[in-house]
C-alpha positions in Angstrom: 81.2 -13.7 93.7 78.7 -15.2 96.4 75.9 -12.8 97.9 75.7 -13.9 101.8 73.4 -12.4 104.2 73.8 -12.5 108.1 70.7 -12.2 110.0 70.7 -12.4 113.6 68.8 -10.9 117.1 71.1 -9.8 120.0 70.1 -8.9 123.4 73.1 -8.5 125.4 75.8 -8.2 122.2 77.8 -11.6 122.4 75.6 -12.5 119.5 76.3 -9.2 117.6 79.8 -9.8 118.4 79.3 -13.5 117.0 77.4 -12.0 113.5 80.4 -9.6 112.9 82.6 -12.8 112.5 80.6 -14.5 110.5 80.4 -11.2 107.8 84.0 -11.1 108.4 84.7 -14.7 107.6 82.2 -14.6 104.6 84.3 -11.3 103.2 87.5 -12.4 103.8 86.3 -15.5 101.7 85.9 -13.2 98.9 81.7 -12.7 99.6 79.7 -9.7 99.2 77.7 -9.7 103.2 74.7 -7.9 103.9 74.2 -8.1 107.4 70.7 -7.8 109.1 68.0 -7.5 112.0 65.0 -9.5 111.8 62.6 -6.4 111.3 65.2 -5.9 108.2 64.4 -10.3 106.2 61.6 -11.6 105.2 60.9 -15.0 102.8 60.9 -12.4 99.6 64.5 -11.7 100.8 65.9 -15.5 100.9 65.8 -15.8 96.7 68.7 -12.8 96.6 70.9 -14.4 98.3 73.0 -17.8 97.7 73.1 -18.5 101.6 72.5 -17.5 105.5 73.5 -17.2 108.1 71.4 -16.9 111.4 72.2 -15.9 114.8 69.8 -15.9 117.7 70.7 -16.4 121.6 68.7 -18.9 123.7 66.0 -17.7 125.5 63.8 -18.9 128.3 63.9 -22.2 128.8 65.9 -22.4 125.4 64.1 -21.2 122.9 64.8 -18.8 119.8 63.5 -15.0 121.1 59.6 -14.9 120.5 59.6 -11.4 119.8 61.2 -10.6 116.8 63.5 -13.3 115.4 61.3 -16.6 115.9 58.4 -14.7 114.1 60.7 -14.0 111.2 62.6 -17.5 110.8 58.9 -19.2 111.2 57.9 -16.7 108.2 61.0 -17.5 106.0 61.1 -21.4 106.7 59.0 -22.6 103.8 61.5 -20.6 101.9 64.7 -22.6 102.7 64.2 -25.6 101.1 67.7 -26.7 98.9 69.2 -23.0 100.9 72.5 -23.4 102.7 72.3 -21.5 106.0 74.6 -21.4 108.9 73.3 -20.8 112.8 74.9 -19.8 115.6 74.1 -18.0 118.8 74.9 -17.7 122.7 73.7 -19.1 125.8 74.1 -18.0 129.5 72.3 -21.5 130.9 71.6 -24.4 129.7 73.7 -27.5 127.3 72.9 -25.8 124.0 69.1 -28.1 123.6 67.9 -24.5 121.7 70.5 -24.7 119.1 69.9 -28.7 118.7 66.0 -28.0 118.3 66.6 -25.4 115.4 68.7 -27.5 113.9 66.3 -30.3 113.6 63.5 -27.9 112.5 65.7 -26.3 109.9 66.5 -29.9 108.3 63.3 -30.5 108.4 62.7 -27.5 106.5 64.8 -28.7 103.9 68.0 -26.3 104.6 71.5 -27.3 104.2 73.5 -27.0 107.1 76.9 -25.5 105.4 78.6 -26.7 108.4 78.6 -27.0 112.5 76.4 -24.8 114.4 78.5 -22.2 116.6 77.4 -22.1 120.3 78.5 -19.7 123.0 78.5 -19.7 126.5 78.1 -16.1 127.2 80.3 -13.9 125.7 82.2 -15.2 122.8 85.7 -16.3 123.1 88.3 -16.5 120.8 87.6 -19.9 120.1 84.2 -19.2 119.7 84.8 -16.2 117.5 87.1 -18.5 115.2 84.5 -20.9 114.2 82.0 -18.4 113.3 84.3 -17.0 111.0 84.9 -20.4 109.6 81.0 -20.6 109.5 81.0 -17.4 107.0 83.7 -19.0 105.0 82.1 -22.1 104.6 78.9 -19.7 103.9 80.9 -17.9 101.1 
């Protein structure tokens, strides 16, 4: 049984809804899933999981949330080489540049993106939630 972490930050609940769908997909594929917020995850926990889903909405000028999520993510980046990961999050403006930047950052870290990242414009619709479940299955 693979061990999957779902680590996310959510301000409005949209990314939390996506995180639950990712977790459901991974559980449905037989994985042991742990859902964590940024304060509960650190670099020393990366090796305890076979794969990790990271979720964060776009903030400000299409950047990761800067108070809790980005500091945690910056701290774990050095541990992501060769790690299978997935990215997801919601946005309310722009065109998803924050996700493209985040993907490039992860590839630069040597992380292996398990599948396409999932973005939802505001609240995730049924299609986005299905993509989240698929992301979870890909990580399982």
